C-alpha positions in Angstrom: -0.1 0.0 -0.2 1.8 2.6 1.2 0.5 3.0 -1.8 -1.4 6.1 -2.8 -1.5 6.9 0.4 1.4 9.1 0.2 -0.3 11.6 -2.5 -4.1 11.2 -0.8 -3.0 12.2 2.5 -2.0 15.5 0.3 -4.7 16.0 -2.1 -7.7 13.8 -2.1 -9.0 14.8 1.5 -9.0 18.3 0.5 -12.5 17.7 -1.9 -15.7 16.3 -0.5 -16.0 14.8 -4.1 -13.0 12.6 -3.4 -14.0 11.2 0.1 -14.5 7.2 -1.5 -10.8 7.3 -2.4 -10.0 7.9 1.2 -12.3 5.4 2.5 -11.1 2.8 -0.9 -7.6 3.6 0.6 -8.6 2.5 4.0 -10.1 -0.9 2.5 -7.1 -1.7 0.8 -4.9 -0.9 3.9 -6.9 -3.2 5.7 -6.4 -5.7 3.2 -2.5 -5.2 3.0 -2.5 -6.2 6.9 -4.7 -8.7 6.7 -2.7 -10.1 3.3 0.5 -10.4 5.3 -1.3 -12.0 8.3 -2.7 -14.6 5.9 0.8 -15.2 4.7 2.4 -15.8 8.5 -0.1 -18.4 8.8 -0.1 -20.2 5.6 3.1 -19.8 3.8 6.6 -21.4 4.4 8.5 -17.8 3.4 8.2 -15.0 2.4 7.5 -12.9 5.9 9.5 -12.4 9.2 8.1 -15.1 11.4 6.0 -17.8 10.0 3.7 -20.5 11.5 1.9 -22.1 8.6 -1.0 -24.4 8.9 -0.7 -27.9 7.6 -4.7 -28.3 7.3 -5.8 -28.5 3.7 -9.5 -27.9 4.4 -7.7 -24.3 5.7 -5.2 -23.6 3.3 -7.4 -23.6 0.4 -9.5 -20.7 1.5 -6.1 -19.0 2.6 -4.7 -19.7 -0.7 -7.8 -18.0 -2.3 -8.0 -15.1 -0.7 -4.4 -14.3 -1.0 -4.3 -15.0 -4.6 -7.3 -12.6 -5.3 -5.8 -10.1 -3.5 -3.1 -10.1 -4.5 -4.7 -9.9 -8.4 -5.5 -6.2 -7.5 -4.8 -4.5 -4.4 -1.4 -3.3 -5.0 -2.1 -2.6 -8.7 -4.8 -0.4 -7.0 -2.5 2.0 -5.0 -0.4 2.6 -8.1 -3.6 3.6 -9.7 -4.6 6.1 -7.1 -1.0 7.4 -6.4 -0.8 7.9 -10.4 -4.5 9.5 -10.2 -3.3 12.5 -8.1 0.0 12.5 -9.5 -0.5 15.0 -12.3 -2.1 17.6 -10.3 0.6 17.7 -7.5 3.4 18.0 -10.4 1.3 20.8 -11.9 0.5 22.4 -8.6 4.7 22.5 -7.2 6.7 22.5 -10.3 9.6 19.9 -10.7 11.9 20.8 -8.3 9.2 21.1 -5.5 7.4 17.9 -6.7 10.9 15.6 -6.8 11.7 17.2 -3.0 8.2 16.1 -1.6 8.7 12.7 -3.1 12.4 12.0 -1.9 11.2 13.7 1.5 7.7 11.5 1.8 9.0 8.1 0.3 12.7 8.5 0.5 12.6 8.6 4.7 10.0 5.7 5.4 12.6 3.8 2.8 15.6 4.3 4.9 13.8 4.3 8.4 12.6 0.8 7.2 15.7 -0.7 6.1 18.2 0.4 8.9 15.9 0.7 11.9 12.3 -1.1 11.8 13.0 -3.8 9.9 16.7 -4.6 11.9 14.2 -4.7 14.9 11.3 -7.0 13.9 14.2 -9.4 12.8 15.7 -8.9 16.2 12.3 -9.9 17.9 11.6 -12.8 16.0 15.5 -13.8 16.3 15.3 -13.7 20.3 11.8 -14.7 20.8 11.2 -17.4 18.1 14.5 -18.8 17.9 15.4 -18.2 21.1 18.8 -16.7 21.0 18.8 -14.6 23.8 21.5 -12.3 23.0 20.8 -8.4 23.3 20.2 -6.2 20.7 23.6 -4.0 19.9 24.8 -7.9 19.5 22.7 -8.6 17.4 22.8 -5.9 15.1 26.6 -6.2 15.0 25.9 -9.7 13.3 23.0 -8.2 11.1 23.6 -8.3 7.4 20.4 -7.5 5.9 20.6 -4.0 6.1 18.8 -3.0 2.6 16.1 -4.6 3.0 13.0 -2.9 1.7 10.2 -4.9 3.1 7.0 -3.9 2.5 8.2 -0.1 1.7 9.4 -1.7 -1.9 6.2 -0.1 -3.2 7.3 3.3 -1.9 10.8 2.7 -3.9 8.4 1.6 -6.9 6.1 4.7 -6.6 9.2 6.9 -6.3 10.9 5.6 -9.1 7.7 5.8 -11.4 7.6 9.3 -10.4 10.8 10.4 -11.5 10.2 8.7 -15.0 6.9 10.3 -15.1 8.8 14.1 -14.5 11.7 12.6 -17.2 9.5 12.0 -19.4 7.4 15.4 -19.0 10.7 17.4 -19.1 12.3 15.5 -21.4 10.2 14.1 -24.2 7.4 17.0 -23.4 5.3 14.4 -23.6 1.3 15.2 -22.4 -1.2 12.8 -21.4 -4.3 12.7 -23.7 -7.3 14.7 -22.5 -9.7 13.2 -25.3 -10.2 9.4 -24.5 -13.8 8.4 -23.6 -14.3 6.7 -20.9 -13.5 2.6 -21.2 -16.6 0.7 -21.3 -16.7 -2.9 -20.1 -15.7 -4.5 -23.4 -12.6 -2.2 -23.4 -11.9 -3.3 -20.0 -12.0 -6.7 -19.8 -10.0 -6.9 -23.1 -7.2 -4.9 -21.4 -7.4 -7.5 -18.9 -6.4 -10.1 -21.4 -3.9 -8.1 -22.9 -2.5 -7.6 -19.6 -3.0 -11.2 -18.4 -0.8 -12.2 -21.7 1.9 -9.8 -21.2 2.2 -10.9 -17.8 2.9 -14.5 -18.7 5.2 -13.3 -20.9 7.0 -11.5 -18.5 6.7 -14.5 -16.2 8.3 -16.6 -18.4 11.7 -15.3 -17.1 10.3 -13.9 -13.9 8.3 -15.9 -12.3 5.6 -15.0 -9.5 8.0 -15.0 -6.8 11.0 -14.7 -8.1 13.0 -11.6 -6.5 14.8 -8.3 -7.5 17.3 -8.0 -4.5 17.8 -6.1 -2.3 15.0 -3.4 -3.4 12.3 -6.9 -2.8 10.2 -5.8 -6.3 8.5 -9.0 -7.9 9.0 -8.5 -11.5 6.1 -10.9 -12.4 3.7 -8.5 -11.0 5.2 -5.1 -12.2 3.1 -5.6 -15.9 -0.1 -4.8 -13.7 1.6 -2.0 -11.6 3.3 -0.4 -14.4 0.2 -0.6 -16.5 -2.4 1.0 -13.7 0.0 3.9 -12.9 -0.5 4.9 -16.9 -3.9 4.4 -16.2 -4.1 6.2 -13.2 -2.3 9.2 -15.4 -5.1 8.8 -18.6 -7.8 8.8 -15.9 -7.0 11.7 -14.2 -6.7 13.7 -17.7 -9.7 12.4 -19.1 -12.0 12.4 -15.8 -12.6 8.7 -16.2 -13.5 8.5 -12.3 -16.6 10.7 -12.4 -17.7 9.1 -15.9 -17.8 5.2 -15.4 -21.5 4.0 -15.5 -23.5 1.9 -12.9 -23.8 -0.8 -15.8 -20.6 -1.1 -16.3 -20.1 -1.6 -12.5 -22.7 -4.3 -12.3 -21.1 -6.2 -15.3 -17.6 -6.3 -14.2 -19.1 -6.9 -10.4 -20.4 -10.5 -12.1 -17.6 -10.9 -14.3 -15.6 -10.9 -10.5 -18.0 -13.2 -9.2 -17.2 -15.9 -12.3 -13.8 -15.7 -12.0 -13.9 -16.4 -8.6 -16.2 -19.5 -9.3 -13.4 -20.7 -11.5 -11.1 -20.7 -8.6 -11.5 -24.5 -7.7 -10.1 -25.3 -11.5 -6.6 -24.2 -10.6 -7.1 -27.0 -7.5 -8.4 -29.9 -9.9 -5.5 -28.6 -12.6 -3.3 -29.2 -9.7 -4.3 -32.5 -8.4 -6.2 -34.0 -10.8 -3.6 -33.5 -13.2 -0.3 -33.8 -10.8 0.7 -30.1 -11.8 3.5 -28.5 -9.8 2.6 -25.6 -8.3 5.4 -23.7 -9.8 3.9 -24.1 -13.5 1.0 -21.3 -12.5 3.5 -19.0 -11.2 5.5 -18.7 -14.0 7.4 -20.4 -17.1 6.3 -21.5 -20.4 3.2 -23.6 -19.6 -0.1 -23.3 -20.7 -1.2 -23.1 -16.8 0.8 -19.8 -16.0 -1.1 -18.2 -19.3 -4.5 -19.5 -17.5 -3.7 -18.4 -14.1 -2.3 -14.7 -15.4 -5.1 -14.2 -17.5 -7.3 -15.3 -14.5 -5.5 -13.3 -12.5 -5.3 -9.9 -14.6 -9.2 -10.6 -15.4 -10.6 -11.2 -11.8 -8.0 -8.3 -10.4 -9.0 -5.6 -13.3 -13.2 -6.5 -12.7 -12.8 -6.0 -9.0 -10.5 -2.5 -8.9 -13.1 -1.1 -11.7 -16.4 -2.2 -9.6 -15.3 -1.1 -6.6 -14.6 2.4 -7.8 -17.7 2.6 -9.0 -19.2 1.1 -5.8 -17.1 3.8 -4.1 -18.3 6.9 -5.9 -21.8 5.9 -6.0 -22.2 4.7 -2.1 -18.9 5.6 -0.3 -18.6 9.3 -1.0 -19.0 10.1 2.9 -16.9 10.4 6.1 -17.1 10.3 9.8 -14.6 10.6 12.8 -13.6 7.0 12.4 -13.3 6.9 8.7 -11.3 10.3 8.5 -8.6 9.2 11.5 -8.5 5.9 10.1 -7.5 7.6 6.2 -5.3 9.7 7.9 -3.2 7.0 9.8 -3.2 4.5 6.3 0.2 5.6 5.4 1.6 5.0 9.0 -0.3 1.6 9.5 1.4 0.5 6.2 4.9 1.1 7.4 4.6 -0.4 10.5 1.9 -3.0 10.4 4.4 -5.6 9.9 5.5 -5.2 13.7 2.0 -5.1 14.8 1.8 -8.8 13.1 5.1 -10.1 14.5 4.4 -8.7 17.9 0.7 -10.5 17.7 2.0 -13.6 16.4 5.0 -14.0 18.8 2.5 -13.4 21.3 0.5 -16.6 20.4 3.5 -18.6 19.2 3.2 -21.0 22.4 -0.9 -21.3 21.6 -1.5 -25.5 20.9 -3.9 -24.7 18.4 -4.0 -25.0 14.6 -2.4 -21.5 13.1 -5.7 -21.3 10.9 -7.9 -20.9 14.2 -4.6 -18.5 15.6 -5.6 -16.5 12.1 -9.0 -16.2 13.1 -8.8 -15.2 16.4 -5.5 -12.8 15.7 -6.6 -11.0 12.4 -8.9 -8.9 13.6 -7.0 -7.7 16.7 -3.9 -7.0 14.0 -6.2 -4.6 12.1 -7.5 -3.3 14.9 -3.9 -2.4 16.6 -2.4 -1.7 13.2 -4.6 1.4 13.1 -4.3 2.4 17.0 -0.2 2.1 16.8 -0.8 4.2 13.5 -2.5 6.8 15.2 -0.1 7.1 18.0 2.7 7.0 15.7 1.1 10.4 14.0 1.2 11.8 17.3 4.8 12.0 17.5 6.3 15.2 16.5 7.6 15.9 13.0 6.1 12.5 11.6 3.1 14.3 9.8 5.2 16.3 7.8 6.7 13.0 6.5 3.7 10.6 6.9 
């Protein structure tokens, strides 16, 4: 996430017409927290502290949640961030825009790499692995200083922003103001093309392959790049205000159909004895099928949520305002909250899937409360 938050904190809240975007941002932030909590209790790698369930009954819905979430939530953040990039650049000018991005994105990246991530790793090393050494001694052995963790998104957004500035300044590119709002057919054709491109990229960079040390999973970047560009076009052409209710209903049905198709992947895996890696990448028809499905459901969910939000969620309350304002802090600090809670119940002798049901709501609540407390620190609001 950390997503569009950077831009939304300064732009979206200023207009009552954009309250629904703040509310979508809160929803996406909750999904980020839940996504990593689910990973902690279902995967064997990819997180600080892992306690995967061995129950296949639990693994199937957990895998579905992670897969569907991954299909749209980070791409959504890039879309929303790009939607406000052009107006922010026009208002601030090149120099101030770049300086602002370096501060609001660069400082959290450095903080996470050199302070937060080492501390979280130490908690796991001390409590889960029971290596009872002091923090200073642990740091003397620590060798993962350039570990962006969840702030990989900030690094990508910073990179995209700098490329945007370069394109504007060097090539004098101006995004068109005469593009009609896409209809359902155009959106789904876009999803199909994006799925095909993702498949081609994943032949060389399968899902799970990480560009170290910055943490970019290039298998997902086709969507991120495409949706960042779409966000720029949407802002220029005012697409968000022009999507029809009909399009929203059609894409909602499209998303449900894709959801009902998901069990087919398990049939392919178990009946055809297909290795899981064949869905993640490589020159396999399973990888093509999964990539197209992923983009189809992701784009369908993303657009239908946007239309529903515009129609029904363009309101606020004190609770939603506080949640929106703290979203960026939640994104940065939620790994600490997740690790603290999961370590606290590590000796509870029940299936990890049951632990997930118990601690997930507490982790979400704790992340937002902690985010609000972080914002009380003097000077923090100038950054996040």
